[in-house]
All heavy atoms as an XYZ file, in Angstrom:
924
protein
N     -59.219      2.930    159.170
C     -58.357      2.915    160.342
C     -58.790      3.971    161.350
O     -59.184      5.071    160.972
C     -56.901      3.182    159.941
C     -56.262      2.051    159.163
C     -55.855      0.892    160.053
O     -55.815      1.045    161.259
N     -55.582     -0.251    159.459
N     -58.719      3.622    162.596
C     -59.007      4.553    163.681
C     -57.760      4.653    164.551
O     -57.230      3.643    165.000
C     -60.200      4.071    164.522
C     -60.444      5.032    165.680
C     -61.459      3.937    163.664
N     -57.307      5.871    164.765
C     -56.199      6.097    165.701
C     -56.765      6.629    167.002
O     -57.632      7.514    166.997
C     -55.195      7.095    165.133
C     -54.414      6.588    163.929
C     -55.227      6.666    162.643
O     -55.893      7.637    162.374
N     -55.146      5.617    161.825
N     -56.279      6.084    168.110
C     -56.778      6.449    169.440
C     -55.614      6.920    170.302
O     -54.567      6.265    170.352
C     -57.456      5.247    170.102
C     -58.623      4.633    169.328
C     -59.061      3.329    169.983
C     -59.792      5.596    169.256
N     -55.823      8.037    170.986
C     -54.797      8.582    171.865
C     -55.423      8.900    173.219
O     -56.342      9.724    173.297
C     -54.151      9.843    171.275
C     -53.118     10.409    172.252
C     -53.507      9.537    169.927
N     -54.915      8.257    174.260
C     -55.401      8.499    175.612
C     -54.616      9.607    176.293
O     -53.443      9.819    175.994
C     -55.289      7.225    176.465
C     -55.997      6.016    175.924
C     -55.093      5.109    175.141
O     -54.048      5.601    174.638
O     -55.385      3.896    175.015
N     -55.267     10.267    177.228
C     -54.610     11.270    178.061
C     -55.329     11.337    179.399
O     -56.439     10.806    179.538
C     -54.627     12.645    177.378
O     -55.952     13.078    177.172
N     -54.683     11.978    180.365
C     -55.336     12.214    181.648
C     -54.873     11.335    182.783
O     -55.319     11.512    183.918
N     -53.996     10.389    182.494
C     -53.508      9.539    183.577
C     -52.575     10.303    184.499
O     -52.215     11.452    184.244
N     -52.213      9.651    185.602
C     -51.307     10.294    186.543
C     -51.325      9.623    187.889
O     -51.824      8.501    188.028
N     -50.776     10.328    188.879
C     -50.698      9.825    190.248
C     -51.731     10.535    191.093
O     -51.829     11.771    191.071
C     -49.296     10.074    190.804
C     -49.062      9.756    192.276
C     -49.230      8.268    192.541
C     -47.661     10.228    192.688
N     -52.501      9.774    191.852
C     -53.546     10.346    192.695
C     -53.618      9.541    193.997
O     -53.302      8.349    194.009
C     -54.903     10.346    191.958
C     -55.370      8.933    191.663
C     -55.962     11.124    192.712
N     -54.040     10.195    195.059
C     -54.208      9.493    196.328
C     -55.516      8.713    196.343
O     -56.475      9.075    195.641
C     -54.184     10.488    197.483
C     -52.811     11.065    197.778
C     -52.794     11.870    199.065
O     -53.805     12.441    199.458
N     -51.641     11.922    199.718
N     -55.547      7.682    197.149
C     -56.779      6.909    197.300
C     -57.922      7.838    197.706
O     -57.750      8.738    198.540
C     -56.592      5.817    198.342
N     -59.075      7.622    197.085
C     -60.232      8.471    197.317
C     -60.354      9.615    196.347
O     -61.400     10.288    196.308
N     -59.303      9.842    195.594
C     -59.306     10.949    194.642
C     -59.961     10.585    193.324
O     -60.520      9.494    193.158
N     -59.878     11.526    192.375
C     -60.524     11.362    191.070
C     -59.549     11.675    189.945
O     -58.609     12.471    190.115
C     -61.729     12.306    190.955
O     -62.706     12.018    191.927
N     -59.810     11.044    188.817
C     -59.112     11.352    187.570
C     -60.114     11.231    186.437
O     -61.068     10.437    186.518
C     -57.956     10.378    187.314
C     -56.622     10.587    188.032
C     -55.672      9.444    187.706
C     -56.002     11.921    187.670
N     -59.843     11.972    185.380
C     -60.668     11.856    184.179
C     -59.758     11.515    182.999
O     -58.857     12.294    182.668
C     -61.430     13.147    183.897
C     -62.455     13.010    182.765
C     -63.248     14.296    182.608
N     -64.302     14.174    181.597
C     -65.527     13.765    181.854
N     -65.867     13.410    183.091
N     -66.434     13.689    180.884
N     -59.981     10.364    182.415
C     -59.234      9.962    181.238
C     -60.001     10.364    179.982
O     -61.231     10.286    179.955
C     -59.021      8.451    181.223
C     -58.339      7.843    182.446
C     -58.144      6.344    182.244
C     -57.034      8.519    182.754
N     -59.260     10.776    178.971
C     -59.871     11.119    177.695
C     -59.218     10.313    176.577
O     -58.031     10.001    176.639
C     -59.712     12.606    177.411
O     -60.469     13.376    178.304
N     -60.015      9.998    175.581
C     -59.531      9.269    174.413
C     -59.972     10.048    173.178
O     -61.174     10.233    172.968
C     -60.115      7.868    174.396
S     -59.733      6.905    172.912
N     -59.009     10.495    172.402
C     -59.290     11.239    171.183
C     -59.086     10.319    169.989
O     -58.013      9.704    169.847
C     -58.378     12.450    171.079
N     -60.096     10.230    169.152
C     -60.031      9.375    167.974
C     -59.831     10.215    166.714
O     -60.325     11.341    166.626
C     -61.302      8.547    167.849
N     -59.137      9.635    165.757
C     -58.952     10.285    164.460
C     -58.936      9.227    163.366
O     -58.810      8.034    163.643
C     -57.658     11.092    164.435
O     -56.536     10.254    164.651
N     -59.090      9.674    162.143
C     -59.061      8.771    161.007
C     -60.431      8.348    160.533
O     -60.641      8.109    159.353
N     -61.360      8.234    161.464
C     -62.715      7.809    161.129
C     -63.608      8.195    162.293
O     -63.175      8.197    163.451
C     -62.746      6.300    160.908
C     -64.026      5.759    160.324
C     -63.873      4.285    159.976
N     -62.995      4.074    158.834
C     -62.762      2.891    158.306
N     -63.292      1.802    158.831
N     -61.968      2.769    157.267
N     -64.874      8.470    162.008
C     -65.813      8.773    163.094
C     -66.049      7.536    163.950
O     -66.122      6.413    163.445
C     -67.153      9.288    162.542
O     -68.047      9.500    163.643
C     -67.775      8.295    161.577
N     -66.162      7.746    165.254
C     -66.403      6.629    166.171
C     -67.879      6.341    166.371
O     -68.246      5.449    167.127
C     -65.754      6.876    167.548
C     -66.386      8.086    168.234
C     -64.242      7.025    167.414
C     -66.005      8.243    169.688
N     -68.734      7.081    165.687
C     -70.177      6.987    165.953
C     -70.741      5.593    165.718
O     -71.742      5.233    166.323
C     -70.940      8.011    165.107
O     -70.734      7.757    163.732
N     -70.120      4.806    164.869
C     -70.622      3.463    164.585
C     -69.878      2.382    165.358
O     -70.129      1.199    165.172
C     -70.517      3.150    163.083
O     -69.140      3.240    162.694
C     -71.349      4.107    162.259
N     -68.974      2.780    166.253
C     -68.169      1.828    167.012
C     -68.629      1.722    168.461
O     -69.084      2.697    169.061
C     -66.699      2.259    167.012
C     -66.004      2.065    165.695
C     -66.069      3.031    164.698
C     -65.268      0.915    165.437
C     -65.423      2.854    163.482
C     -64.613      0.732    164.233
C     -64.702      1.702    163.263
O     -64.061      1.525    162.063
N     -68.480      0.537    169.004
C     -68.525      0.357    170.445
C     -67.169      0.819    170.974
O     -66.116      0.428    170.453
C     -68.735     -1.125    170.800
O     -70.003     -1.544    170.317
C     -68.657     -1.338    172.303
N     -67.191      1.648    172.002
C     -65.956      2.183    172.570
C     -65.781      1.659    173.988
O     -66.748      1.571    174.752
C     -65.991      3.703    172.576
C     -66.149      4.335    171.204
S     -64.806      3.929    170.071
C     -63.396      4.663    170.906
N     -64.553      1.329    174.322
C     -64.321      0.753    175.633
C     -63.053      1.256    176.291
O     -62.145      1.773    175.629
N     -63.033      1.111    177.595
C     -61.833      1.322    178.390
C     -61.469     -0.015    179.039
O     -62.337     -0.707    179.594
C     -62.046      2.373    179.462
C     -62.068      3.780    178.946
C     -63.161      4.525    178.610
C     -60.919      4.609    178.710
N     -62.765      5.759    178.170
C     -61.403      5.848    178.225
C     -59.539      4.435    178.855
C     -60.548      6.897    177.883
C     -58.696      5.484    178.524
C     -59.194      6.690    178.043
N     -60.201     -0.327    178.956
C     -59.673     -1.556    179.535
C     -58.433     -1.193    180.347
O     -57.887     -0.102    180.182
C     -59.307     -2.544    178.422
C     -60.485     -2.970    177.594
C     -60.977     -2.157    176.582
C     -61.115     -4.175    177.830
C     -62.078     -2.529    175.829
C     -62.215     -4.562    177.080
C     -62.697     -3.735    176.081
N     -57.998     -2.104    181.202
C     -56.787     -1.824    181.974
C     -55.955     -3.081    182.126
O     -56.467     -4.204    182.023
C     -57.128     -1.238    183.344
C     -57.891     -2.166    184.280
C     -58.335     -1.392    185.517
N     -59.044     -2.254    186.477
C     -59.662     -1.798    187.555
N     -59.682     -0.483    187.825
N     -60.251     -2.640    188.369
N     -54.680     -2.862    182.395
C     -53.757     -3.983    182.509
C     -52.657     -3.654    183.502
O     -52.112     -2.542    183.503
C     -53.142     -4.300    181.146
C     -52.332     -5.573    181.106
C     -51.950     -5.960    179.687
O     -51.932     -5.131    178.776
N     -51.657     -7.243    179.475
N     -52.370     -4.631    184.355
C     -51.229     -4.533    185.256
C     -50.201     -5.561    184.831
O     -50.546     -6.577    184.217
C     -51.642     -4.733    186.730
C     -52.614     -3.641    187.162
C     -52.255     -6.107    186.949
N     -48.936     -5.345    185.147
C     -47.885     -6.284    184.727
C     -48.172     -7.700    185.210
O     -48.548     -7.911    186.361
C     -46.624     -5.713    185.383
C     -46.900     -4.255    185.506
C     -48.358     -4.155    185.801
N     -48.029     -8.647    184.302
C     -48.221    -10.048    184.652
C     -49.657    -10.526    184.606
O     -49.925    -11.701    184.869
N     -50.572     -9.616    184.293
C     -51.988    -10.005    184.212
C     -52.542     -9.666    182.836
O     -51.999     -8.840    182.107
C     -52.799     -9.291    185.290
C     -52.481     -9.750    186.708
C     -53.495     -9.205    187.691
C     -53.261     -9.749    189.091
N     -54.278     -9.253    190.063
N     -53.664    -10.316    182.520
C     -54.305    -10.053    181.246
C     -55.034     -8.708    181.280
O     -55.439     -8.227    182.348
C     -55.295    -11.176    180.919
C     -54.629    -12.511    180.639
C     -55.614    -13.542    180.115
O     -56.824    -13.272    180.117
O     -55.154    -14.622    179.701
N     -55.172     -8.144    180.102
C     -55.944     -6.912    179.985
C     -57.399     -7.210    180.336
O     -57.953     -8.229    179.919
C     -55.831     -6.388    178.554
C     -56.253     -4.972    178.364
C     -55.787     -4.453    177.010
N     -54.321     -4.424    176.918
C     -53.663     -3.903    175.887
N     -54.325     -3.371    174.865
N     -52.356     -3.919    175.867
N     -58.020     -6.303    181.115
C     -59.387     -6.564    181.558
C     -60.329     -5.425    181.218
O     -59.938     -4.261    181.128
C     -59.418     -6.815    183.069
C     -59.047     -5.622    183.920
C     -59.192     -5.897    185.407
O     -59.376     -7.058    185.810
O     -59.128     -4.921    186.191
N     -61.566     -5.800    181.053
C     -62.652     -4.869    180.759
C     -62.897     -3.965    181.964
O     -62.942     -4.418    183.104
C     -63.889     -5.697    180.411
C     -65.209     -5.047    180.684
C     -65.635     -3.983    179.909
C     -66.026     -5.511    181.696
C     -66.856     -3.394    180.142
C     -67.251     -4.933    181.944
C     -67.672     -3.874    181.166
N     -63.073     -2.668    181.692
C     -63.436     -1.696    182.724
C     -64.822     -1.127    182.444
O     -65.706     -1.180    183.289
C     -62.406     -0.550    182.796
C     -62.863      0.535    183.766
C     -61.030     -1.083    183.172
N     -64.996     -0.556    181.250
C     -66.268      0.056    180.892
C     -66.383      0.110    179.382
O     -65.387      0.295    178.683
C     -66.379      1.461    181.479
N     -67.611     -0.047    178.907
C     -67.895     -0.026    177.475
C     -69.150      0.785    177.234
O     -70.088      0.744    178.042
C     -68.070     -1.465    176.934
C     -68.837     -1.477    175.629
C     -66.715     -2.149    176.762
N     -69.170      1.513    176.126
C     -70.337      2.303    175.773
C     -70.679      2.089    174.304
O     -69.821      2.135    173.434
C     -70.110      3.802    176.088
C     -71.377      4.609    175.860
C     -68.928      4.368    175.299
C     -71.309      6.023    176.461
N     -71.964      1.789    174.062
C     -72.462      1.718    172.697
C     -73.240      3.010    172.426
O     -73.129      3.972    173.170
C     -73.377      0.506    172.517
O     -74.580      0.728    173.298
C     -72.697     -0.765    173.017
N     -74.040      3.006    171.399
C     -74.830      4.210    171.108
C     -76.021      4.306    172.038
O     -76.688      5.332    172.070
C     -75.274      4.219    169.647
C     -75.965      2.970    169.233
C     -77.286      2.697    169.236
C     -75.320      1.778    168.766
N     -77.507      1.419    168.805
C     -76.327      0.825    168.503
C     -73.985      1.409    168.553
C     -76.042     -0.449    168.029
C     -73.697      0.144    168.079
C     -74.719     -0.773    167.827
N     -76.314      3.253    172.833
C     -77.487      3.308    173.684
C     -77.294      2.704    175.075
O     -78.207      2.811    175.905
C     -78.664      2.600    173.016
C     -78.417      1.136    172.736
C     -79.590      0.491    171.990
O     -80.463      1.190    171.494
N     -79.588     -0.815    171.915
N     -76.159      2.102    175.345
C     -75.971      1.419    176.620
C     -74.555      1.595    177.148
O     -73.624      1.873    176.389
C     -76.249     -0.087    176.475
O     -77.562     -0.330    176.053
N     -74.439      1.432    178.463
C     -73.143      1.451    179.130
C     -73.010      0.168    179.945
O     -73.999     -0.332    180.489
C     -73.028      2.666    180.057
C     -73.196      4.001    179.361
C     -73.428      5.136    180.339
O     -73.090      4.989    181.519
O     -73.972      6.165    179.925
N     -71.803     -0.321    180.024
C     -71.526     -1.536    180.786
C     -70.285     -1.280    181.644
O     -69.338     -0.644    181.191
C     -71.279     -2.717    179.847
C     -72.393     -2.969    178.872
C     -72.403     -2.350    177.625
C     -73.437     -3.813    179.203
C     -73.438     -2.567    176.727
C     -74.474     -4.041    178.312
C     -74.475     -3.412    177.072
N     -70.317     -1.810    182.856
C     -69.205     -1.603    183.778
C     -68.791     -2.906    184.435
O     -69.633     -3.757    184.749
C     -69.591     -0.609    184.874
C     -69.900      0.775    184.355
C     -71.203      1.148    184.049
C     -68.876      1.697    184.164
C     -71.485      2.421    183.558
C     -69.151      2.971    183.678
C     -70.455      3.319    183.376
O     -70.722      4.579    182.892
N     -67.499     -3.044    184.675
C     -67.025     -4.147    185.497
C     -67.547     -3.952    186.914
O     -67.689     -2.809    187.382
C     -65.504     -4.173    185.494
N     -67.816     -5.047    187.601
C     -68.341     -4.960    188.967
C     -67.406     -4.160    189.870
O     -67.859     -3.447    190.769
C     -68.541     -6.363    189.535
C     -69.720     -7.077    188.912
O     -70.558     -6.411    188.277
O     -69.789     -8.317    189.049
N     -66.115     -4.265    189.612
C     -65.132     -3.620    190.481
C     -65.151     -2.097    190.391
O     -64.618     -1.423    191.279
C     -63.726     -4.134    190.143
O     -63.413     -3.853    188.790
N     -65.747     -1.548    189.333
C     -65.755     -0.096    189.175
C     -67.164      0.484    189.173
O     -67.326      1.720    189.144
C     -65.023      0.336    187.881
C     -63.626     -0.262    187.831
C     -65.819     -0.021    186.639
N     -68.167     -0.363    189.203
C     -69.551      0.089    189.129
C     -69.853      1.039    190.282
O     -69.518      0.764    191.441
C     -70.481     -1.125    189.166
C     -71.845     -0.896    188.564
C     -72.598     -2.212    188.431
C     -71.966     -3.107    187.389
N     -72.731     -4.359    187.173
N     -70.466      2.179    189.951
C     -70.787      3.164    190.967
C     -69.679      4.173    191.217
O     -69.892      5.188    191.882
N     -68.487      3.901    190.701
C     -67.351      4.815    190.887
C     -66.881      5.428    189.571
O     -66.418      6.574    189.557
C     -66.177      4.065    191.537
C     -66.485      3.477    192.893
C     -65.233      2.912    193.552
N     -64.644      1.811    192.800
C     -63.393      1.834    192.330
N     -62.607      2.876    192.528
N     -62.926      0.785    191.662
N     -66.972      4.668    188.492
C     -66.511      5.127    187.180
C     -67.713      5.412    186.284
O     -68.744      4.720    186.372
C     -65.646      4.060    186.501
C     -64.298      3.824    187.135
C     -63.953      4.348    188.374
C     -63.349      3.068    186.465
C     -62.718      4.120    188.953
C     -62.106      2.826    187.014
C     -61.788      3.350    188.267
N     -67.540      6.385    185.391
C     -68.568      6.708    184.408
C     -67.926      6.895    183.049
O     -66.997      7.702    182.910
C     -69.331      7.976    184.793
O     -69.904      7.819    186.094
C     -70.446      8.246    183.794
N     -68.436      6.165    182.071
C     -67.945      6.306    180.700
C     -68.916      7.192    179.924
O     -70.127      7.138    180.143
C     -67.783      4.928    180.016
C     -67.064      5.068    178.677
C     -69.126      4.217    179.874
C     -66.675      3.720    178.055
N     -68.370      8.020    179.039
C     -69.210      8.879    178.216
C     -68.552      9.041    176.849
O     -67.344      8.839    176.707
C     -69.412     10.243    178.879
O     -68.173     10.900    179.070
N     -69.354      9.402    175.878
C     -68.832      9.607    174.536
C     -69.425     10.868    173.933
O     -70.568     11.219    174.235
C     -69.110      8.396    173.643
C     -70.570      8.123    173.364
C     -70.763      6.768    172.681
N     -70.142      6.718    171.364
C     -69.881      5.591    170.706
N     -70.157      4.422    171.251
N     -69.333      5.637    169.507
N     -68.654     11.507    173.081
C     -69.120     12.667    172.325
C     -68.749     12.392    170.873
O     -67.610     12.626    170.456
C     -68.448     13.947    172.840
C     -69.017     15.194    172.196
O     -69.524     15.113    171.057
O     -68.932     16.260    172.816
N     -69.702     11.879    170.127
C     -69.404     11.483    168.747
C     -69.097     12.702    167.868
O     -68.364     12.580    166.882
C     -70.570     10.693    168.170
C     -70.697      9.311    168.802
O     -69.726      8.863    169.457
O     -71.759      8.684    168.660
N     -69.627     13.838    168.215
C     -69.340     15.053    167.437
C     -67.876     15.452    167.582
O     -67.257     15.926    166.628
C     -70.255     16.183    167.879
N     -67.332     15.240    168.776
C     -65.930     15.566    169.020
C     -65.016     14.359    168.814
O     -63.789     14.489    168.874
C     -65.751     16.090    170.442
C     -66.448     17.415    170.705
C     -66.174     17.902    172.127
C     -66.835     19.245    172.383
N     -66.601     19.724    173.770
N     -65.618     13.199    168.582
C     -64.851     11.965    168.397
C     -64.008     11.621    169.624
O     -62.824     11.263    169.519
C     -63.950     12.048    167.161
C     -64.255     10.951    166.146
O     -65.359     10.411    166.106
N     -63.267     10.607    165.334
N     -64.636     11.742    170.787
C     -63.931     11.469    172.035
C     -64.739     10.539    172.938
O     -65.965     10.467    172.843
C     -63.645     12.764    172.812
O     -64.878     13.424    173.099
C     -62.734     13.691    172.025
N     -64.005      9.852    173.799
C     -64.603      8.998    174.822
C     -63.870      9.280    176.132
O     -62.640      9.304    176.151
C     -64.462      7.511    174.483
C     -65.094      6.652    175.578
C     -65.098      7.209    173.142
N     -64.611      9.510    177.188
C     -64.013      9.829    178.480
C     -64.332      8.755    179.516
O     -65.330      8.038    179.399
C     -64.525     11.171    178.981
C     -63.975     12.333    178.176
O     -63.072     12.128    177.356
O     -64.474     13.460    178.372
N     -63.502      8.700    180.523
C     -63.756      7.830    181.672
C     -63.524      8.648    182.935
O     -62.376      9.004    183.250
C     -62.838      6.608    181.665
C     -63.104      5.583    182.768
C     -64.450      4.887    182.540
C     -61.982      4.552    182.840
N     -64.592      8.973    183.623
C     -64.500      9.684    184.899
C     -64.340      8.656    186.001
O     -65.192      7.768    186.155
C     -65.754     10.526    185.132
C     -65.765     11.256    186.463
C     -64.683     12.314    186.570
O     -64.441     13.056    185.625
N     -64.024     12.384    187.723
N     -63.257      8.770    186.749
C     -62.959      7.795    187.795
C     -62.967      8.505    189.145
O     -62.140      9.394    189.386
C     -61.594      7.155    187.535
C     -61.469      6.535    186.155
S     -59.926      5.629    185.918
C     -58.743      6.967    186.052
N     -63.889      8.122    190.004
C     -64.013      8.693    191.338
C     -63.729      7.629    192.398
O     -63.750      6.430    192.107
C     -65.418      9.262    191.536
C     -65.750     10.375    190.581
O     -64.872     11.142    190.165
N     -67.017     10.488    190.213
N     -63.488      8.083    193.605
C     -63.244      7.174    194.739
C     -62.206      6.120    194.376
O     -62.403      4.912    194.603
C     -64.555      6.506    195.169
O     -65.516      7.473    195.522
N     -61.115      6.575    193.815
C     -60.091      5.656    193.334
C     -59.456      4.873    194.474
O     -59.296      5.381    195.594
C     -59.037      6.421    192.547
C     -59.471      6.786    191.119
C     -58.621      7.920    190.563
C     -59.413      5.564    190.217
N     -59.104      3.635    194.152
C     -58.490      2.726    195.114
C     -57.112      2.284    194.596
O     -56.892      2.287    193.378
C     -59.370      1.489    195.285
C     -60.803      1.778    195.696
C     -61.626      0.492    195.726
C     -63.057      0.766    196.113
N     -63.870     -0.489    196.145
N     -56.230      1.884    195.480
C     -54.916      1.409    195.013
C     -55.029      0.285    193.981
O     -54.201      0.209    193.066
C     -54.246      0.931    196.301
C     -54.849      1.800    197.365
C     -56.277      1.988    196.948
N     -56.049     -0.545    194.107
C     -56.220     -1.652    193.150
C     -56.664     -1.194    191.766
O     -56.718     -1.998    190.839
C     -57.186     -2.711    193.686
C     -58.504     -2.163    194.170
C     -58.520     -1.943    195.680
O     -57.527     -1.411    196.229
O     -59.556     -2.292    196.310
N     -56.953      0.087    191.612
C     -57.259      0.644    190.289
C     -55.977      0.982    189.527
O     -56.046      1.352    188.342
C     -58.115      1.906    190.412
C     -59.500      1.618    190.960
O     -60.106      0.614    190.550
O     -59.978      2.417    191.799
N     -54.838      0.880    190.184
C     -53.569      1.177    189.532
C     -53.341      0.235    188.355
O     -53.412     -0.985    188.498
C     -52.406      1.036    190.534
O     -52.554      2.039    191.548
C     -51.059      1.219    189.849
N     -53.106      0.816    187.180
C     -52.938      0.027    185.952
C     -52.637      0.980    184.804
O     -52.731      2.202    184.949
C     -54.208     -0.758    185.636
N     -52.302      0.394    183.668
C     -52.286      1.149    182.417
C     -53.683      1.022    181.814
O     -54.202     -0.094    181.670
C     -51.228      0.614    181.428
C     -51.296      1.382    180.118
C     -49.835      0.718    182.043
N     -54.272      2.151    181.492
C     -55.621      2.176    180.947
C     -55.565      2.409    179.440
O     -54.868      3.320    178.966
C     -56.440      3.274    181.624
C     -56.893      2.885    183.008
C     -55.974      2.791    184.058
C     -58.230      2.589    183.277
C     -56.378      2.406    185.331
C     -58.635      2.209    184.539
C     -57.709      2.119    185.561
O     -58.112      1.739    186.821
N     -56.341      1.588    178.729
C     -56.366      1.630    177.272
C     -57.764      1.963    176.770
O     -58.755      1.441    177.282
C     -55.962      0.282    176.683
C     -54.554     -0.145    176.995
C     -54.272     -0.868    178.147
C     -53.520      0.159    176.131
C     -52.977     -1.274    178.438
C     -52.220     -0.242    176.411
C     -51.955     -0.949    177.567
N     -57.817      2.764    175.739
C     -59.036      3.044    175.006
C     -59.061      2.125    173.791
O     -58.004      1.848    173.191
C     -59.034      4.511    174.570
S     -60.409      5.008    173.538
N     -60.260      1.654    173.418
C     -60.348      0.735    172.289
C     -61.668      0.914    171.564
O     -62.651      1.382    172.146
C     -60.206     -0.708    172.762
N     -61.678      0.500    170.287
C     -62.870      0.606    169.449
C     -63.160     -0.731    168.799
O     -62.237     -1.418    168.342
C     -62.669      1.676    168.373
N     -64.445     -1.081    168.741
C     -64.853     -2.343    168.131
C     -66.041     -2.141    167.205
O     -66.930     -1.334    167.499
C     -65.233     -3.347    169.221
O     -65.745     -4.535    168.657
N     -66.067     -2.918    166.127
C     -67.236     -2.891    165.239
C     -68.385     -3.701    165.816
O     -69.525     -3.580    165.362
C     -66.863     -3.446    163.866
C     -65.823     -2.632    163.117
C     -65.514     -3.249    161.764
N     -64.493     -2.503    161.038
C     -63.204     -2.749    161.129
N     -62.769     -3.724    161.908
N     -62.350     -2.031    160.422
N     -68.106     -4.516    166.805
C     -69.122     -5.360    167.428
C     -69.549     -4.775    168.775
O     -68.841     -3.944    169.344
C     -68.565     -6.760    167.640
N     -70.688     -5.221    169.262
C     -71.113     -4.877    170.620
C     -70.566     -5.982    171.521
O     -71.102     -7.084    171.578
C     -72.640     -4.784    170.728
C     -73.031     -4.473    172.182
C     -73.173     -3.713    169.782
N     -69.496     -5.687    172.206
C     -68.770     -6.716    172.930
C     -68.000     -6.114    174.097
O     -67.638     -4.929    174.073
C     -67.793     -7.441    171.987
O     -67.070     -8.429    172.716
C     -66.791     -6.469    171.368
N     -67.774     -6.955    175.124
C     -66.937     -6.557    176.257
C     -65.591     -7.279    176.190
O     -64.759     -7.106    177.068
C     -67.622     -6.916    177.575
C     -69.067     -6.452    177.770
C     -69.554     -6.861    179.157
C     -69.206     -4.958    177.558
N     -65.406     -8.062    175.156
C     -64.277     -8.982    175.085
C     -63.087     -8.385    174.353
O     -63.194     -7.942    173.206
C     -64.722    -10.274    174.381
O     -63.675    -11.199    174.343
N     -61.924     -8.419    175.002
C     -60.712     -7.808    174.461
C     -60.379     -8.240    173.034
O     -60.055     -7.391    172.195
C     -59.528     -8.091    175.415
C     -58.197     -7.750    174.771
C     -59.693     -7.332    176.726
N     -60.424     -9.533    172.701
C     -60.002     -9.956    171.363
C     -60.835     -9.368    170.223
O     -60.384     -9.378    169.074
C     -60.155    -11.482    171.399
C     -60.078    -11.834    172.832
C     -60.732    -10.688    173.551
N     -62.020     -8.885    170.533
C     -62.898     -8.393    169.475
C     -62.783     -6.883    169.272
O     -63.567     -6.297    168.517
C     -64.344     -8.785    169.773
C     -64.565    -10.264    169.688
C     -64.566    -11.049    170.831
C     -64.736    -10.886    168.467
C     -64.745    -12.419    170.778
C     -64.924    -12.262    168.387
C     -64.926    -13.022    169.536
N     -61.839     -6.264    169.943
C     -61.591     -4.845    169.724
C     -60.546     -4.673    168.635
O     -59.480     -5.301    168.660
C     -61.201     -4.158    171.040
C     -62.445     -3.814    171.812
C     -63.139     -4.805    172.505
C     -62.982     -2.529    171.776
C     -64.338     -4.511    173.152
C     -64.163     -2.228    172.424
C     -64.841     -3.226    173.106
O     -66.025     -2.937    173.736
N     -60.885     -3.822    167.675
C     -60.092     -3.703    166.457
C     -58.970     -2.679    166.574
O     -57.932     -2.805    165.915
C     -61.010     -3.310    165.294
C     -62.180     -4.266    165.130
O     -61.926     -5.410    164.726
O     -63.327     -3.859    165.411
N     -59.194     -1.649    167.348
C     -58.228     -0.549    167.444
C     -57.959     -0.235    168.902
O     -58.891     -0.235    169.728
C     -58.775      0.703    166.737
C     -59.126      0.453    165.293
C     -60.458      0.330    164.900
C     -58.136      0.329    164.317
C     -60.784      0.084    163.575
C     -58.460      0.086    162.991
C     -59.785     -0.037    162.632
O     -60.109     -0.283    161.327
N     -56.698      0.077    169.203
C     -56.261      0.339    170.570
C     -55.377      1.587    170.618
O     -54.600      1.842    169.695
C     -55.462     -0.836    171.106
C     -56.277     -2.072    171.313
C     -56.562     -3.037    170.397
C     -56.933     -2.455    172.521
N     -57.350     -4.014    170.963
C     -57.597     -3.674    172.278
C     -57.019     -1.895    173.801
C     -58.342     -4.337    173.254
C     -57.752     -2.558    174.772
C     -58.403     -3.764    174.490
N     -55.481      2.308    171.725
C     -54.539      3.375    171.987
C     -53.283      2.821    172.631
O     -53.160      1.614    172.867
N     -52.364      3.718    172.944
C     -51.077      3.294    173.498
C     -51.121      3.116    175.007
O     -50.200      2.543    175.593
C     -49.986      4.301    173.126
C     -49.907      5.536    174.006
C     -51.078      6.505    173.829
O     -51.846      6.399    172.885
N     -51.193      7.460    174.741
N     -52.174      3.607    175.625
C     -52.345      3.453    177.062
C     -51.852      4.652    177.848
O     -50.976      5.396    177.409
N     -52.440      4.829    179.032
C     -52.021      5.882    179.942
C     -51.972      5.303    181.356
O     -52.862      4.564    181.762
C     -52.963      7.099    179.853
O     -52.469      8.166    180.671
C     -54.385      6.771    180.283
N     -50.915      5.639    182.080
C     -50.705      5.063    183.409
C     -51.538      5.785    184.452
O     -51.532      7.022    184.526
C     -49.230      5.148    183.798
C     -48.916      4.653    185.201
C     -49.049      3.140    185.335
O     -48.571      2.391    184.497
N     -49.699      2.703    186.411
N     -52.227      5.016    185.273
C     -52.936      5.533    186.437
C     -52.345      4.858    187.665
O     -52.306      3.625    187.736
C     -54.449      5.259    186.349
C     -55.137      5.608    187.666
C     -55.066      6.037    185.199
N     -51.886      5.666    188.603
C     -51.320      5.139    189.834
C     -52.058      5.747    191.013
O     -52.134      6.974    191.132
C     -49.822      5.448    189.942
O     -49.141      4.916    188.804
C     -49.240      4.847    191.210
N     -52.602      4.894    191.874
C     -53.344      5.331    193.048
C     -52.559      4.930    194.286
O     -52.334      3.741    194.532
C     -54.757      4.722    193.084
C     -55.537      5.296    194.270
C     -55.493      4.979    191.776
N     -52.138      5.922    195.054
C     -51.345      5.654    196.251
C     -52.250      5.534    197.471
O     -53.290      6.189    197.564
C     -50.329      6.771    196.476
O     -50.996      7.999    196.706
N     -51.833      4.701    198.404
C     -52.646      4.471    199.606
C     -52.289      5.459    200.713
O     -51.330      6.192    200.631
C     -52.440      3.047    200.094
O     -51.083      2.807    200.326
């Protein structure tokens, strides 16, 4: 079992930055694909960024603005979000998968989520 806890969400003005952190416990994340996803009310959870042991993947909507990173020694995964836009407003979730995948159903473990609100 892997437990994931997100932190770092909050309210920020458009153009600002936030850094989300995900702390894992219970098992090392070194063998997992780690991802950040987001969800707004009434919509499906969507892929934001994923990191394996050798590659990073980003949704087109965040490419060039967001950066995902991992520290397997500390068992953490971060998401640096710059140039934030109102449309980035969502609950952001950290997740872990045994597979190399961008697809929500294939993620085995999820955090509780952290709210990010970007005001215009």
